[in-house]
N, CA, C and O atoms as a GROMACS GRO file, in nm:
protein
  472
    1MET      N    1   0.092  -0.117  -0.005
    1MET     CA    2   0.004  -0.004   0.000
    1MET      C    3   0.086   0.121   0.014
    1MET      O    4   0.044   0.226  -0.034
    2LYS      N    5   0.212   0.114   0.082
    2LYS     CA    6   0.295   0.234   0.075
    2LYS      C    7   0.325   0.284  -0.071
    2LYS      O    8   0.328   0.404  -0.098
    3ASP      N    9   0.347   0.186  -0.164
    3ASP     CA   10   0.402   0.258  -0.294
    3ASP      C   11   0.274   0.303  -0.353
    3ASP      O   12   0.295   0.406  -0.416
    4THR      N   13   0.149   0.267  -0.358
    4THR     CA   14   0.042   0.320  -0.403
    4THR      C   15   0.012   0.449  -0.355
    4THR      O   16  -0.033   0.529  -0.437
    5LEU      N   17   0.029   0.490  -0.224
    5LEU     CA   18  -0.004   0.619  -0.167
    5LEU      C   19   0.079   0.721  -0.234
    5LEU      O   20   0.040   0.835  -0.207
    6LYS      N   21   0.166   0.716  -0.300
    6LYS     CA   22   0.247   0.820  -0.352
    6LYS      C   23   0.197   0.866  -0.474
    6LYS      O   24   0.264   0.954  -0.528
    7TYR      N   25   0.089   0.825  -0.534
    7TYR     CA   26  -0.004   0.855  -0.655
    7TYR      C   27  -0.113   0.976  -0.588
    7TYR      O   28  -0.156   1.067  -0.659
    8HIS      N   29  -0.142   0.965  -0.466
    8HIS     CA   30  -0.248   1.066  -0.404
    8HIS      C   31  -0.238   1.202  -0.435
    8HIS      O   32  -0.337   1.261  -0.478
    9PRO      N   33  -0.105   1.273  -0.416
    9PRO     CA   34  -0.088   1.407  -0.441
    9PRO      C   35  -0.125   1.443  -0.568
    9PRO      O   36  -0.150   1.560  -0.595
   10TYR      N   37  -0.131   1.351  -0.652
   10TYR     CA   38  -0.128   1.400  -0.816
   10TYR      C   39  -0.285   1.400  -0.855
   10TYR      O   40  -0.326   1.459  -0.956
   11MET      N   41  -0.376   1.321  -0.759
   11MET     CA   42  -0.506   1.311  -0.815
   11MET      C   43  -0.603   1.381  -0.701
   11MET      O   44  -0.576   1.402  -0.583
   12THR      N   45  -0.732   1.412  -0.776
   12THR     CA   46  -0.831   1.483  -0.676
   12THR      C   47  -0.887   1.367  -0.582
   12THR      O   48  -0.847   1.252  -0.598
   13PHE      N   49  -0.970   1.395  -0.496
   13PHE     CA   50  -1.009   1.291  -0.410
   13PHE      C   51  -1.106   1.184  -0.482
   13PHE      O   52  -1.089   1.064  -0.459
   14LYS      N   53  -1.202   1.225  -0.562
   14LYS     CA   54  -1.279   1.127  -0.600
   14LYS      C   55  -1.198   1.011  -0.706
   14LYS      O   56  -1.228   0.892  -0.691
   15PRO      N   57  -1.106   1.045  -0.798
   15PRO     CA   58  -1.023   0.953  -0.871
   15PRO      C   59  -0.940   0.872  -0.759
   15PRO      O   60  -0.939   0.750  -0.768
   16SER      N   61  -0.877   0.928  -0.666
   16SER     CA   62  -0.802   0.879  -0.578
   16SER      C   63  -0.890   0.756  -0.506
   16SER      O   64  -0.841   0.643  -0.494
   17MET      N   65  -1.020   0.788  -0.462
   17MET     CA   66  -1.106   0.682  -0.404
   17MET      C   67  -1.121   0.575  -0.495
   17MET      O   68  -1.108   0.457  -0.462
   18GLU      N   69  -1.149   0.615  -0.610
   18GLU     CA   70  -1.170   0.511  -0.732
   18GLU      C   71  -1.044   0.406  -0.723
   18GLU      O   72  -1.054   0.284  -0.711
   19PHE      N   73  -0.930   0.477  -0.730
   19PHE     CA   74  -0.806   0.398  -0.764
   19PHE      C   75  -0.787   0.319  -0.648
   19PHE      O   76  -0.748   0.204  -0.665
   20TYR      N   77  -0.810   0.368  -0.507
   20TYR     CA   78  -0.774   0.286  -0.395
   20TYR      C   79  -0.860   0.191  -0.356
   20TYR      O   80  -0.825   0.079  -0.318
   21LEU      N   81  -0.985   0.233  -0.366
   21LEU     CA   82  -1.089   0.143  -0.282
   21LEU      C   83  -1.122   0.040  -0.408
   21LEU      O   84  -1.153  -0.073  -0.371
   22LEU      N   85  -1.120   0.061  -0.535
   22LEU     CA   86  -1.182  -0.036  -0.624
   22LEU      C   87  -1.058  -0.114  -0.688
   22LEU      O   88  -1.072  -0.207  -0.768
   23GLY      N   89  -0.924  -0.061  -0.639
   23GLY     CA   90  -0.812  -0.117  -0.703
   23GLY      C   91  -0.811  -0.100  -0.865
   23GLY      O   92  -0.767  -0.188  -0.939
   24ALA      N   93  -0.861   0.016  -0.909
   24ALA     CA   94  -0.890   0.056  -1.044
   24ALA      C   95  -0.759   0.081  -1.108
   24ALA      O   96  -0.688   0.164  -1.051
   25TRP      N   97  -0.711   0.022  -1.218
   25TRP     CA   98  -0.591   0.062  -1.292
   25TRP      C   99  -0.644   0.147  -1.397
   25TRP      O  100  -0.745   0.115  -1.460
   26PHE      N  101  -0.572   0.268  -1.421
   26PHE     CA  102  -0.628   0.356  -1.532
   26PHE      C  103  -0.550   0.347  -1.656
   26PHE      O  104  -0.427   0.341  -1.648
   27ASP      N  105  -0.618   0.345  -1.790
   27ASP     CA  106  -0.554   0.339  -1.900
   27ASP      C  107  -0.471   0.486  -1.922
   27ASP      O  108  -0.472   0.570  -1.833
   28ALA      N  109  -0.408   0.506  -2.035
   28ALA     CA  110  -0.361   0.634  -2.066
   28ALA      C  111  -0.435   0.759  -2.042
   28ALA      O  112  -0.400   0.864  -1.986
   29GLN      N  113  -0.552   0.720  -2.099
   29GLN     CA  114  -0.648   0.842  -2.123
   29GLN      C  115  -0.716   0.876  -1.981
   29GLN      O  116  -0.743   0.989  -1.941
   30LYS      N  117  -0.734   0.773  -1.923
   30LYS     CA  118  -0.796   0.800  -1.760
   30LYS      C  119  -0.697   0.863  -1.692
   30LYS      O  120  -0.727   0.969  -1.638
   31ALA      N  121  -0.560   0.813  -1.680
   31ALA     CA  122  -0.456   0.878  -1.623
   31ALA      C  123  -0.436   1.043  -1.629
   31ALA      O  124  -0.406   1.125  -1.541
   32TYR      N  125  -0.466   1.056  -1.761
   32TYR     CA  126  -0.451   1.203  -1.829
   32TYR      C  127  -0.567   1.279  -1.738
   32TYR      O  128  -0.550   1.378  -1.667
   33GLU      N  129  -0.671   1.218  -1.755
   33GLU     CA  130  -0.809   1.301  -1.708
   33GLU      C  131  -0.797   1.305  -1.568
   33GLU      O  132  -0.854   1.405  -1.525
   34VAL      N  133  -0.746   1.236  -1.479
   34VAL     CA  134  -0.730   1.245  -1.354
   34VAL      C  135  -0.606   1.325  -1.290
   34VAL      O  136  -0.593   1.356  -1.172
   35GLY      N  137  -0.514   1.354  -1.398
   35GLY     CA  138  -0.384   1.427  -1.346
   35GLY      C  139  -0.273   1.365  -1.319
   35GLY      O  140  -0.174   1.428  -1.283
   36LEU      N  141  -0.274   1.228  -1.334
   36LEU     CA  142  -0.136   1.160  -1.333
   36LEU      C  143  -0.041   1.161  -1.415
   36LEU      O  144   0.073   1.127  -1.385
   37VAL      N  145  -0.087   1.210  -1.562
   37VAL     CA  146   0.031   1.248  -1.672
   37VAL      C  147  -0.036   1.377  -1.723
   37VAL      O  148  -0.151   1.420  -1.709
   38ASN      N  149   0.071   1.422  -1.787
   38ASN     CA  150   0.061   1.548  -1.846
   38ASN      C  151   0.014   1.544  -1.987
   38ASN      O  152  -0.048   1.640  -2.034
   39LYS      N  153   0.040   1.440  -2.054
   39LYS     CA  154  -0.012   1.436  -2.219
   39LYS      C  155  -0.004   1.296  -2.234
   39LYS      O  156   0.063   1.222  -2.162
   40VAL      N  157  -0.087   1.256  -2.347
   40VAL     CA  158  -0.097   1.100  -2.382
   40VAL      C  159  -0.062   1.115  -2.534
   40VAL      O  160  -0.132   1.169  -2.619
   41VAL      N  161   0.040   1.066  -2.549
   41VAL     CA  162   0.101   1.036  -2.715
   41VAL      C  163   0.099   0.897  -2.769
   41VAL      O  164   0.092   0.805  -2.688
   42SER      N  165   0.104   0.872  -2.884
   42SER     CA  166   0.117   0.746  -2.938
   42SER      C  167   0.268   0.690  -2.918
   42SER      O  168   0.364   0.766  -2.914
   43ARG      N  169   0.278   0.570  -2.908
   43ARG     CA  170   0.412   0.509  -2.899
   43ARG      C  171   0.512   0.574  -3.010
   43ARG      O  172   0.627   0.603  -2.979
   44ALA      N  173   0.466   0.592  -3.127
   44ALA     CA  174   0.545   0.648  -3.235
   44ALA      C  175   0.588   0.792  -3.200
   44ALA      O  176   0.694   0.844  -3.237
   45GLU      N  177   0.498   0.848  -3.128
   45GLU     CA  178   0.531   1.002  -3.093
   45GLU      C  179   0.627   1.017  -2.970
   45GLU      O  180   0.696   1.118  -2.955
   46LEU      N  181   0.629   0.918  -2.888
   46LEU     CA  182   0.679   0.912  -2.758
   46LEU      C  183   0.822   0.981  -2.735
   46LEU      O  184   0.837   1.076  -2.658
   47MET      N  185   0.911   0.930  -2.802
   47MET     CA  186   1.054   1.005  -2.810
   47MET      C  187   1.073   1.128  -2.854
   47MET      O  188   1.145   1.211  -2.798
   48GLY      N  189   0.997   1.150  -2.980
   48GLY     CA  190   1.006   1.312  -3.019
   48GLY      C  191   0.936   1.393  -2.937
   48GLY      O  192   0.976   1.509  -2.928
   49THR      N  193   0.821   1.353  -2.860
   49THR     CA  194   0.754   1.438  -2.753
   49THR      C  195   0.855   1.482  -2.642
   49THR      O  196   0.888   1.597  -2.612
   50ALA      N  197   0.899   1.359  -2.585
   50ALA     CA  198   1.024   1.370  -2.490
   50ALA      C  199   1.135   1.455  -2.517
   50ALA      O  200   1.171   1.541  -2.437
   51ARG      N  201   1.185   1.435  -2.617
   51ARG     CA  202   1.291   1.516  -2.684
   51ARG      C  203   1.240   1.675  -2.685
   51ARG      O  204   1.303   1.758  -2.618
   52GLU      N  205   1.129   1.712  -2.760
   52GLU     CA  206   1.076   1.809  -2.745
   52GLU      C  207   1.068   1.900  -2.619
   52GLU      O  208   1.109   2.016  -2.615
   53TRP      N  209   1.003   1.823  -2.505
   53TRP     CA  210   1.010   1.874  -2.371
   53TRP      C  211   1.133   1.894  -2.322
   53TRP      O  212   1.143   1.988  -2.243
   54ALA      N  213   1.255   1.815  -2.353
   54ALA     CA  214   1.376   1.832  -2.292
   54ALA      C  215   1.448   1.945  -2.342
   54ALA      O  216   1.518   2.014  -2.268
   55GLU      N  217   1.433   1.974  -2.494
   55GLU     CA  218   1.478   2.081  -2.551
   55GLU      C  219   1.430   2.211  -2.482
   55GLU      O  220   1.507   2.299  -2.442
   56ARG      N  221   1.309   2.215  -2.473
   56ARG     CA  222   1.237   2.325  -2.405
   56ARG      C  223   1.309   2.342  -2.286
   56ARG      O  224   1.380   2.440  -2.269
   57LEU      N  225   1.296   2.253  -2.200
   57LEU     CA  226   1.348   2.270  -2.063
   57LEU      C  227   1.502   2.311  -2.075
   57LEU      O  228   1.548   2.403  -2.008
   58ASN      N  229   1.571   2.243  -2.156
   58ASN     CA  230   1.725   2.295  -2.179
   58ASN      C  231   1.740   2.445  -2.193
   58ASN      O  232   1.830   2.504  -2.133
   59LYS      N  233   1.655   2.505  -2.267
   59LYS     CA  234   1.672   2.668  -2.283
   59LYS      C  235   1.626   2.727  -2.170
   59LYS      O  236   1.616   2.849  -2.181
   60LEU      N  237   1.591   2.679  -2.059
   60LEU     CA  238   1.551   2.765  -1.950
   60LEU      C  239   1.658   2.772  -1.815
   60LEU      O  240   1.739   2.681  -1.798
   61ALA      N  241   1.652   2.857  -1.746
   61ALA     CA  242   1.746   2.864  -1.652
   61ALA      C  243   1.750   2.745  -1.534
   61ALA      O  244   1.658   2.718  -1.457
   62PRO      N  245   1.865   2.688  -1.540
   62PRO     CA  246   1.840   2.566  -1.436
   62PRO      C  247   1.849   2.605  -1.302
   62PRO      O  248   1.824   2.521  -1.215
   63LEU      N  249   1.880   2.714  -1.271
   63LEU     CA  250   1.843   2.738  -1.112
   63LEU      C  251   1.689   2.756  -1.096
   63LEU      O  252   1.617   2.701  -1.012
   64SER      N  253   1.654   2.844  -1.190
   64SER     CA  254   1.504   2.852  -1.186
   64SER      C  255   1.423   2.729  -1.169
   64SER      O  256   1.329   2.719  -1.090
   65LEU      N  257   1.466   2.631  -1.252
   65LEU     CA  258   1.402   2.485  -1.274
   65LEU      C  259   1.419   2.442  -1.146
   65LEU      O  260   1.322   2.394  -1.088
   66ARG      N  261   1.523   2.450  -1.089
   66ARG     CA  262   1.548   2.371  -0.957
   66ARG      C  263   1.472   2.429  -0.866
   66ARG      O  264   1.415   2.354  -0.787
   67ILE      N  265   1.452   2.573  -0.852
   67ILE     CA  266   1.385   2.629  -0.740
   67ILE      C  267   1.218   2.585  -0.758
   67ILE      O  268   1.151   2.573  -0.656
   68ILE      N  269   1.164   2.566  -0.878
   68ILE     CA  270   1.027   2.537  -0.916
   68ILE      C  271   1.023   2.394  -0.848
   68ILE      O  272   0.948   2.368  -0.755
   69LYS      N  273   1.108   2.308  -0.903
   69LYS     CA  274   1.105   2.156  -0.869
   69LYS      C  275   1.094   2.156  -0.701
   69LYS      O  276   1.011   2.086  -0.643
   70TYR      N  277   1.180   2.234  -0.638
   70TYR     CA  278   1.206   2.194  -0.480
   70TYR      C  279   1.063   2.271  -0.427
   70TYR      O  280   1.012   2.226  -0.325
   71ARG      N  281   1.014   2.361  -0.482
   71ARG     CA  282   0.883   2.424  -0.426
   71ARG      C  283   0.784   2.330  -0.429
   71ARG      O  284   0.724   2.288  -0.330
   72MET      N  285   0.765   2.295  -0.546
   72MET     CA  286   0.634   2.202  -0.583
   72MET      C  287   0.641   2.079  -0.520
   72MET      O  288   0.534   2.035  -0.476
   73TYR      N  289   0.758   2.002  -0.502
   73TYR     CA  290   0.763   1.881  -0.427
   73TYR      C  291   0.756   1.893  -0.260
   73TYR      O  292   0.715   1.815  -0.175
   74LYS      N  293   0.817   2.031  -0.251
   74LYS     CA  294   0.787   2.065  -0.087
   74LYS      C  295   0.655   2.086  -0.050
   74LYS      O  296   0.614   2.036   0.055
   75ILE      N  297   0.582   2.152  -0.123
   75ILE     CA  298   0.438   2.189  -0.093
   75ILE      C  299   0.356   2.052  -0.091
   75ILE      O  300   0.266   2.049  -0.008
   76MET      N  301   0.369   1.965  -0.151
   76MET     CA  302   0.309   1.820  -0.155
   76MET      C  303   0.363   1.747  -0.024
   76MET      O  304   0.290   1.659   0.024
   77ASP      N  305   0.470   1.773   0.030
   77ASP     CA  306   0.502   1.698   0.140
   77ASP      C  307   0.511   1.772   0.288
   77ASP      O  308   0.542   1.711   0.390
   78THR      N  309   0.481   1.908   0.283
   78THR     CA  310   0.487   1.976   0.398
   78THR      C  311   0.381   2.082   0.430
   78THR      O  312   0.331   2.147   0.339
   79PRO      N  313   0.345   2.100   0.558
   79PRO     CA  314   0.249   2.199   0.551
   79PRO      C  315   0.278   2.349   0.496
   79PRO      O  316   0.394   2.391   0.498
   80VAL      N  317   0.180   2.423   0.453
   80VAL     CA  318   0.205   2.512   0.382
   80VAL      C  319   0.292   2.642   0.431
   80VAL      O  320   0.368   2.706   0.358
   81ALA      N  321   0.267   2.664   0.559
   81ALA     CA  322   0.355   2.771   0.639
   81ALA      C  323   0.504   2.721   0.651
   81ALA      O  324   0.596   2.800   0.629
   82GLN      N  325   0.526   2.608   0.682
   82GLN     CA  326   0.688   2.577   0.694
   82GLN      C  327   0.726   2.559   0.546
   82GLN      O  328   0.846   2.576   0.523
   83ALA      N  329   0.646   2.526   0.436
   83ALA     CA  330   0.708   2.496   0.315
   83ALA      C  331   0.749   2.653   0.272
   83ALA      O  332   0.859   2.674   0.220
   84GLU      N  333   0.655   2.759   0.296
   84GLU     CA  334   0.695   2.876   0.273
   84GLU      C  335   0.816   2.931   0.334
   84GLU      O  336   0.896   2.993   0.265
   85ARG      N  337   0.835   2.912   0.468
   85ARG     CA  338   0.967   2.952   0.543
   85ARG      C  339   1.084   2.881   0.481
   85ARG      O  340   1.194   2.937   0.473
   86GLU      N  341   1.064   2.761   0.438
   86GLU     CA  342   1.189   2.694   0.377
   86GLU      C  343   1.218   2.734   0.252
   86GLU      O  344   1.335   2.750   0.220
   87PHE      N  345   1.116   2.754   0.164
   87PHE     CA  346   1.165   2.795   0.025
   87PHE      C  347   1.191   2.928   0.035
   87PHE      O  348   1.259   2.962  -0.062
   88LYS      N  349   1.163   3.032   0.121
   88LYS     CA  350   1.237   3.150   0.130
   88LYS      C  351   1.398   3.138   0.163
   88LYS      O  352   1.480   3.208   0.104
   89LYS      N  353   1.432   3.045   0.261
   89LYS     CA  354   1.558   3.012   0.290
   89LYS      C  355   1.633   2.972   0.152
   89LYS      O  356   1.743   3.016   0.118
   90PHE      N  357   1.552   2.878   0.076
   90PHE     CA  358   1.632   2.815  -0.044
   90PHE      C  359   1.641   2.909  -0.148
   90PHE      O  360   1.738   2.905  -0.223
   91VAL      N  361   1.550   2.994  -0.162
   91VAL     CA  362   1.544   3.079  -0.296
   91VAL      C  363   1.635   3.188  -0.278
   91VAL      O  364   1.687   3.234  -0.380
   92GLN      N  365   1.662   3.235  -0.175
   92GLN     CA  366   1.736   3.388  -0.158
   92GLN      C  367   1.869   3.370  -0.219
   92GLN      O  368   1.902   3.461  -0.295
   93PRO      N  369   1.951   3.276  -0.204
   93PRO     CA  370   2.074   3.267  -0.256
   93PRO      C  371   2.095   3.260  -0.406
   93PRO      O  372   2.199   3.287  -0.466
   94GLN      N  373   1.959   3.212  -0.463
   94GLN     CA  374   1.945   3.193  -0.612
   94GLN      C  375   1.964   3.358  -0.671
   94GLN      O  376   2.036   3.385  -0.767
   95PHE      N  377   1.885   3.458  -0.594
   95PHE     CA  378   1.889   3.581  -0.636
   95PHE      C  379   2.040   3.641  -0.669
   95PHE      O  380   2.066   3.724  -0.756
   96ASP      N  381   2.130   3.577  -0.580
   96ASP     CA  382   2.267   3.632  -0.595
   96ASP      C  383   2.334   3.558  -0.714
   96ASP      O  384   2.448   3.593  -0.746
   97SER      N  385   2.273   3.462  -0.779
   97SER     CA  386   2.347   3.384  -0.867
   97SER      C  387   2.393   3.443  -0.997
   97SER      O  388   2.346   3.552  -1.026
   98GLU      N  389   2.468   3.394  -1.068
   98GLU     CA  390   2.515   3.458  -1.212
   98GLU      C  391   2.406   3.438  -1.287
   98GLU      O  392   2.370   3.530  -1.361
   99ASP      N  393   2.338   3.326  -1.283
   99ASP     CA  394   2.232   3.309  -1.405
   99ASP      C  395   2.122   3.418  -1.368
   99ASP      O  396   2.063   3.471  -1.462
  100PHE      N  397   2.095   3.450  -1.259
  100PHE     CA  398   1.986   3.538  -1.216
  100PHE      C  399   2.006   3.687  -1.290
  100PHE      O  400   1.924   3.755  -1.351
  101LYS      N  401   2.161   3.715  -1.257
  101LYS     CA  402   2.214   3.841  -1.324
  101LYS      C  403   2.198   3.819  -1.475
  101LYS      O  404   2.139   3.908  -1.537
  102GLU      N  405   2.238   3.721  -1.537
  102GLU     CA  406   2.249   3.696  -1.674
  102GLU      C  407   2.118   3.708  -1.729
  102GLU      O  408   2.106   3.777  -1.830
  103GLY      N  409   2.008   3.647  -1.675
  103GLY     CA  410   1.872   3.645  -1.712
  103GLY      C  411   1.818   3.800  -1.712
  103GLY      O  412   1.754   3.840  -1.810
  104ALA      N  413   1.841   3.875  -1.616
  104ALA     CA  414   1.785   4.018  -1.617
  104ALA      C  415   1.877   4.097  -1.723
  104ALA      O  416   1.824   4.192  -1.781
  105LYS      N  417   2.014   4.065  -1.753
  105LYS     CA  418   2.078   4.151  -1.827
  105LYS      C  419   2.027   4.092  -1.985
  105LYS      O  420   2.008   4.181  -2.069
  106ALA      N  421   2.010   3.982  -2.019
  106ALA     CA  422   1.970   3.944  -2.145
  106ALA      C  423   1.830   3.999  -2.180
  106ALA      O  424   1.810   4.044  -2.293
  107PHE      N  425   1.731   3.999  -2.086
  107PHE     CA  426   1.611   4.070  -2.087
  107PHE      C  427   1.607   4.200  -2.106
  107PHE      O  428   1.521   4.252  -2.177
  108GLN      N  429   1.702   4.267  -2.041
  108GLN     CA  430   1.718   4.416  -2.086
  108GLN      C  431   1.777   4.430  -2.229
  108GLN      O  432   1.747   4.528  -2.298
  109GLU      N  433   1.870   4.322  -2.282
  109GLU     CA  434   1.931   4.346  -2.414
  109GLU      C  435   1.854   4.301  -2.497
  109GLU      O  436   1.879   4.321  -2.616
  110LYS      N  437   1.751   4.236  -2.462
  110LYS     CA  438   1.652   4.159  -2.572
  110LYS      C  439   1.730   4.049  -2.641
  110LYS      O  440   1.732   4.038  -2.764
  111ARG      N  441   1.789   3.973  -2.565
  111ARG     CA  442   1.859   3.849  -2.626
  111ARG      C  443   1.823   3.742  -2.559
  111ARG      O  444   1.757   3.753  -2.455
  112GLU      N  445   1.864   3.620  -2.611
  112GLU     CA  446   1.851   3.490  -2.541
  112GLU      C  447   1.958   3.468  -2.415
  112GLU      O  448   2.077   3.477  -2.444
  113PRO      N  449   1.930   3.444  -2.302
  113PRO     CA  450   2.023   3.440  -2.200
  113PRO      C  451   2.119   3.298  -2.223
  113PRO      O  452   2.080   3.195  -2.278
  114ILE      N  453   2.253   3.325  -2.166
  114ILE     CA  454   2.330   3.178  -2.157
  114ILE      C  455   2.361   3.160  -2.032
  114ILE      O  456   2.453   3.215  -1.973
  115PHE      N  457   2.261   3.057  -1.974
  115PHE     CA  458   2.270   3.011  -1.851
  115PHE      C  459   2.392   2.900  -1.813
  115PHE      O  460   2.418   2.804  -1.886
  116LYS      N  461   2.455   2.925  -1.700
  116LYS     CA  462   2.559   2.835  -1.657
  116LYS      C  463   2.531   2.741  -1.534
  116LYS      O  464   2.602   2.649  -1.495
  117GLY      N  465   2.420   2.780  -1.487
  117GLY     CA  466   2.394   2.686  -1.363
  117GLY      C  467   2.483   2.724  -1.240
  117GLY      O  468   2.516   2.642  -1.154
  118LYS      N  469   2.516   2.845  -1.242
  118LYS     CA  470   2.574   2.907  -1.130
  118LYS      C  471   2.525   3.025  -1.091
  118LYS      O  472   2.572   3.083  -0.994
   0.00000   0.00000   0.00000
């Protein structure tokens, strides 16, 4: 049961109850409808779609992505007030990073930023 409980934060209450009480397994379309997956594609489109997402993510600031991932996962596992306090401690040093300065400078200069993850 421990392994299946990890899906709970991704679904609303009613689909969660269906999943847990009835032992219902969801096909790809149902998984999409209840929020377990972001997109459903054919097997033939799978790698192309994955590469497209990877390319899009690769163009973004790595430190910003790290902050977003940290916050999203933390919110799921922590009471909101505590998560907010921890997030502020985590995010503040990011504002002093080279990437933050590069992002602001690139925006002002109307050019693509060159992020280094520093």
